[in-house]
N, C-alpha and C positions, 0 to 999 in steps of 0.2 A: 398728279392724279383730281379732282377734284372729287371732295364729297357727296356733292348735287347729281352726281353721274352713276353715284350706285344706288344697286338695290339687292335685297336680300336672294342670292342666287346666280348674279354674275360673278363670272370667272376673272381671278386678280392675279397677279405675281407679288413676290413680295422682294423685295431689293436685298438683295444681296445675301440671298440665303441659299447655298449651294445646292442645298437637296433637293427633292420632287418640288418645284417652284412653282405648281398652278394649282388656283384653293377656291372652292368657291366664298362669298361673303354671304358669314352667319346671321351675323347682327348688326347693325349701324347705330352709333351715339359717336359720343366725343372720341370714341376707342371702335373700330372698327375689330370685331372678333371673325377671324379668316384660319383655316385648317385647327379653330379648336385653340389658339390664344390671343390675345388684345394687340392690337396694330393702331399704329397714329397712321392717318391719310399721309403721309410723307413716305412712307414707309411700302408703301402700297403701288402698284405702276399698273397699266393695262396691260393687258395683251394682244400685240399684233393681231389680224386678222388674217393668218395665211391658208392658204387650198387644204390644209391636212385638220384646221377649224372647221370649215365648212364642211366639209366629209363627215367628222366628229357630227353635227348637225344634221348630217345626212340632205347634206348637198347632192346635186347631182351635177357634173360637166355635161352641157352636149358639142354634138357638131361642131360647132361656133366658137367654142369654148365658154358662153355662157353659163355661168351658176347656176341653178333654178332648184328652188323647194318646194313643190306642189302642194297644194292643199285645199281642200272640199272647194272653196269659196276664190279663191285666191293664188297666186302664183310672187315667186322673187326672185329677181334676177339680178343678180351682182357679174358684172362684166369689168374687164383689167382694170385696174388701180383702183377700183372698190366703189365706180359707177353701180346705184341701184335703182331698180326698178319693181315699184310693187303695180302689179295687175289686179286688179277685181274688175269682173263682169264689163270687158272693155276698156275700165277706166286704167290708164298710167300716171300713175304718179312717180314723179322721181325725185329721189330723195337723196342730200349731199350725200358724199366721203363716205363711207363708214371703214373707218381704221383698225377698232379696236374690237374686239371678242365682246366686251362688255355694252356698246353704240352696237352690235348687234343685236344681242339680246333684249336692250330695254326698245329699239324699237321694234322689232318683231311684237313683246309683249303689249306694246302701245297699237300695234295694231288688231293684233289677233284677239287681245286679253289671253293670251295663252301663255306659258313660258317657253324658251325654246330650247331643248333639251337636250342634252347625246347620246346619241344613238345608239343600243349597245351593236 
């Protein structure tokens, strides 16, 4: 994992920790604070983006198998294999494959200016 890919609030895993192992980044520096403890970047790993995570973020799967997150002005569609398209007012923006939760969080923030949060 690269420290440049992390933002506060990103979800990550801590390598070789057998207990609950999904945590949000709380601070970033020479050591990252995750789960109330300090960890080196080498001890962190990204979380693979799965259907479960898409559901947790509020995405819905349509009849064609496309995951969609509707918003006021734009929607995001993720197709099988991670290919992602953002749609805004008739403009389609094809993005590179999104393989990890933190990549989706960062892209969502870059395009919307808002954090992608887990829906209760």
